[in-house]
C-alpha positions as CSV (number, residue, x, y, z in Angstrom):
1,X,-41.7,-30.1,130.3
2,X,-42.0,-27.3,132.8
3,X,-38.3,-27.5,133.5
4,X,-37.6,-27.2,129.8
5,X,-39.9,-24.2,129.3
6,X,-38.3,-22.5,132.3
7,X,-34.8,-23.0,131.1
8,X,-35.4,-21.5,127.7
9,X,-36.4,-18.2,129.3
10,X,-34.5,-18.0,132.4
11,X,-31.1,-19.2,131.5
12,X,-31.3,-17.1,128.3
13,X,-27.9,-15.7,127.5
14,X,-26.1,-14.6,124.4
15,X,-22.8,-15.4,122.8
16,X,-20.9,-13.6,120.1
17,X,-18.2,-15.3,118.0
18,X,-16.7,-14.8,114.5
19,X,-17.1,-18.5,113.9
20,X,-20.8,-18.6,115.0
21,X,-21.9,-15.4,113.4
22,X,-21.5,-16.5,109.8
23,X,-21.8,-13.5,107.5
24,X,-20.1,-10.9,109.7
25,X,-17.8,-10.7,112.7
26,X,-20.1,-8.6,114.8
27,X,-23.3,-10.6,115.0
28,X,-24.6,-11.8,118.4
29,X,-25.8,-15.4,118.9
30,X,-28.2,-16.2,121.7
31,X,-27.7,-19.5,123.6
32,X,-30.9,-21.1,124.8
33,X,-31.2,-24.4,126.8
34,X,-30.6,-26.6,123.8
35,X,-29.5,-24.7,120.8
36,X,-28.0,-21.4,119.5
37,X,-29.8,-18.7,117.4
38,X,-28.8,-15.3,116.3
39,X,-29.8,-12.2,118.2
40,X,-31.0,-10.5,115.1
41,X,-32.8,-7.2,114.9
42,X,-36.1,-9.1,115.3
43,X,-35.0,-10.6,118.7
44,X,-33.5,-7.3,119.9
45,X,-36.7,-5.4,118.9
46,X,-38.8,-8.0,120.8
47,X,-36.7,-7.5,123.9
48,X,-37.1,-3.7,123.7
49,X,-40.8,-4.0,123.1
50,X,-41.3,-6.3,126.1
51,X,-39.2,-3.9,128.3
52,X,-41.2,-0.9,127.2
53,X,-44.5,-2.7,127.6
54,X,-44.0,-4.1,131.1
55,X,-41.8,-1.5,132.7
56,X,-44.7,0.9,133.6
57,X,-46.6,-1.9,135.4
58,X,-43.7,-3.5,137.3
59,X,-40.6,-1.3,137.3
60,X,-41.4,2.2,136.2
61,X,-37.9,3.7,137.0
62,X,-35.9,0.7,135.8
63,X,-33.3,0.5,133.0
64,X,-32.4,-2.4,130.7
65,X,-28.9,-3.7,131.0
66,X,-26.9,-6.5,129.4
67,X,-24.2,-8.1,131.5
68,X,-21.2,-9.2,129.5
69,X,-18.9,-12.1,130.4
70,X,-16.2,-14.0,128.5
71,X,-17.0,-17.4,127.0
72,X,-14.8,-20.0,125.6
73,X,-11.0,-20.4,125.9
74,X,-10.2,-16.7,126.3
75,X,-11.5,-15.3,129.7
76,X,-10.4,-11.7,128.9
77,X,-12.8,-8.9,127.8
78,X,-9.8,-6.7,126.9
79,X,-10.6,-4.9,123.7
80,X,-14.3,-6.0,123.6
81,X,-16.6,-3.2,122.9
82,X,-20.3,-3.3,121.9
83,X,-22.5,-0.9,120.0
84,X,-26.0,-0.5,118.6
85,X,-26.5,0.1,114.9
86,X,-29.5,0.6,112.7
87,X,-27.4,0.3,109.5
88,X,-26.8,4.1,109.4
89,X,-25.9,5.3,112.9
90,X,-23.7,3.5,115.4
91,X,-24.1,4.1,119.2
92,X,-21.1,2.9,121.3
93,X,-22.1,1.3,124.6
94,X,-19.9,2.0,127.6
95,X,-19.1,-1.0,129.7
96,X,-18.8,-0.5,133.5
97,X,-16.5,-2.1,135.9
98,X,-19.3,-4.6,136.6
99,X,-19.2,-5.5,132.9
100,X,-22.7,-4.2,132.3
101,X,-23.9,-2.0,129.4
102,X,-27.1,0.0,129.6
103,X,-29.4,0.0,126.6
104,X,-30.5,3.6,126.0
105,X,-33.9,4.8,124.8
106,X,-33.8,4.3,121.0
107,X,-35.7,6.2,118.3
108,X,-36.8,4.4,115.1
109,X,-36.6,0.7,114.2
110,X,-34.1,-1.8,113.0
111,X,-31.5,-1.6,115.8
112,X,-29.2,-4.5,116.6
113,X,-26.4,-5.2,119.0
114,X,-22.9,-5.6,117.4
115,X,-19.2,-5.8,118.2
116,X,-17.5,-2.5,117.9
117,X,-14.1,-3.6,119.0
118,X,-12.3,-7.0,119.2
119,X,-14.7,-9.7,118.1
120,X,-14.5,-12.4,120.9
121,X,-16.7,-15.1,122.3
122,X,-18.8,-13.5,124.9
123,X,-22.0,-14.1,126.9
124,X,-24.8,-11.6,127.3
125,X,-27.3,-11.7,130.1
126,X,-30.2,-9.2,130.3
127,X,-30.9,-7.5,133.6
128,X,-33.6,-5.0,134.6
129,X,-32.4,-2.7,137.3
130,X,-34.2,0.0,139.4
131,X,-32.6,2.7,141.5
132,X,-31.8,1.8,145.1
133,X,-31.1,-1.8,144.3
134,X,-27.9,-3.9,144.4
135,X,-26.9,-7.5,144.1
136,X,-28.0,-8.1,147.7
137,X,-31.3,-6.1,147.4
138,X,-33.4,-6.8,144.3
139,X,-36.9,-5.8,143.5
140,X,-39.5,-8.4,142.5
141,X,-40.8,-6.0,139.9
142,X,-37.4,-5.9,138.2
143,X,-37.3,-9.7,138.0
144,X,-40.9,-9.7,136.6
145,X,-39.8,-7.5,133.7
146,X,-36.5,-9.3,133.3
147,X,-38.4,-12.6,132.8
148,X,-40.6,-11.0,130.1
149,X,-37.6,-9.6,128.3
150,X,-35.8,-13.0,128.3
151,X,-38.9,-14.8,127.1
152,X,-39.4,-12.2,124.3
153,X,-36.0,-13.1,123.0
154,X,-36.4,-16.8,123.4
155,X,-39.9,-16.9,122.0
156,X,-38.7,-15.9,118.5
157,X,-37.1,-19.4,118.1
158,X,-39.2,-21.5,120.5
159,X,-41.3,-24.3,119.1
160,X,-45.1,-24.0,119.0
161,X,-45.3,-26.6,121.7
162,X,-42.9,-24.9,124.1
163,X,-44.5,-21.5,123.5
164,X,-48.0,-22.9,124.1
165,X,-46.9,-24.7,127.3
166,X,-45.3,-21.5,128.6
167,X,-48.5,-19.6,128.0
168,X,-50.7,-22.3,129.4
169,X,-48.9,-22.3,132.8
170,X,-49.1,-18.5,133.0
171,X,-45.7,-17.5,131.7
172,X,-43.8,-15.0,133.9
173,X,-46.9,-14.5,136.1
174,X,-46.7,-18.1,137.3
175,X,-44.9,-19.3,140.4
176,X,-43.7,-22.3,138.3
177,X,-41.4,-20.0,136.4
178,X,-38.2,-18.6,137.9
179,X,-34.9,-16.9,137.0
180,X,-32.1,-19.5,137.5
181,X,-29.4,-17.0,138.3
182,X,-25.7,-17.7,138.8
183,X,-24.4,-14.9,141.1
184,X,-20.7,-15.9,141.3
185,X,-20.5,-15.5,145.1
186,X,-21.2,-18.0,147.9
187,X,-24.7,-17.4,149.2
188,X,-25.6,-17.6,152.9
189,X,-29.3,-17.0,152.5
190,X,-32.0,-15.5,150.2
191,X,-35.4,-14.2,151.4
192,X,-38.3,-12.4,149.7
193,X,-39.5,-9.7,152.0
194,X,-42.5,-7.4,151.9
195,X,-43.8,-5.8,155.1
196,X,-44.1,-8.6,157.7
197,X,-44.2,-11.3,155.1
198,X,-41.2,-13.4,154.3
199,X,-40.5,-16.4,152.0
200,X,-37.3,-18.3,151.6
201,X,-35.8,-18.4,148.1
202,X,-34.1,-21.7,147.3
203,X,-30.5,-21.9,146.3
204,X,-29.5,-24.2,143.5
205,X,-26.0,-24.6,144.8
206,X,-23.6,-22.3,146.7
207,X,-23.6,-19.5,144.2
208,X,-26.9,-19.7,142.3
209,X,-30.5,-18.9,143.1
210,X,-34.0,-19.8,141.8
211,X,-35.3,-16.2,141.7
212,X,-39.1,-15.8,141.7
213,X,-40.9,-13.8,139.1
214,X,-44.3,-14.2,140.9
215,X,-45.3,-15.3,144.4
216,X,-48.9,-15.1,145.6
217,X,-49.4,-12.3,148.2
218,X,-46.3,-10.3,147.1
219,X,-46.3,-7.2,145.0
220,X,-43.7,-5.7,142.6
221,X,-42.3,-3.8,145.6
222,X,-41.2,-6.9,147.4
223,X,-37.5,-7.2,147.9
224,X,-35.2,-10.2,147.4
225,X,-32.6,-9.9,150.1
226,X,-29.5,-12.0,149.4
227,X,-26.8,-12.4,152.1
228,X,-23.4,-13.6,150.9
229,X,-20.8,-15.4,152.9
């Protein structure tokens, strides 16, 4: 059961597809461990609420980003553009060369993420990123907020049993929960470091890690150092 609970939060991603969306071409669909559900305004609001709530405690200077990747038969992101809308205004989101979009500070309620360009099957992964970090040098505090953002999205559609089990084991403040992250590059080693303390972070296979969201004795300032081959 712990494995199931972890997967719902930590492999939380999103897909957008005209076929899956139903009523419109620009709805986003979140893919959990066992089923799909729409990233409606309610889920998006829950993600923002979690980010705003936990950022001051764990990652004060961080930003919320969504990493976009192609899904399905077409691997191209050409023409794919995303935006935020509250039904009145529409805010285009610039996608960087790393295929990440930053979610800005938003006033008011009712915002949702939509296609603004070519509707295509895509995958969305939330990231929380502080300054002076990079793919080989991550903050534990960022991962702690990222876990809570992912769970805020997934919890909207989680069963009572799964939600209760997640809370019972301590949620993102438990060493039993981790971020199962595909990094897309061969990994030589991964170590959590703070001062003179070090803890090896297990790899799942050559290109994926089980990133911790809590480890006894380490603070939010601990760094996850990843060395690539």
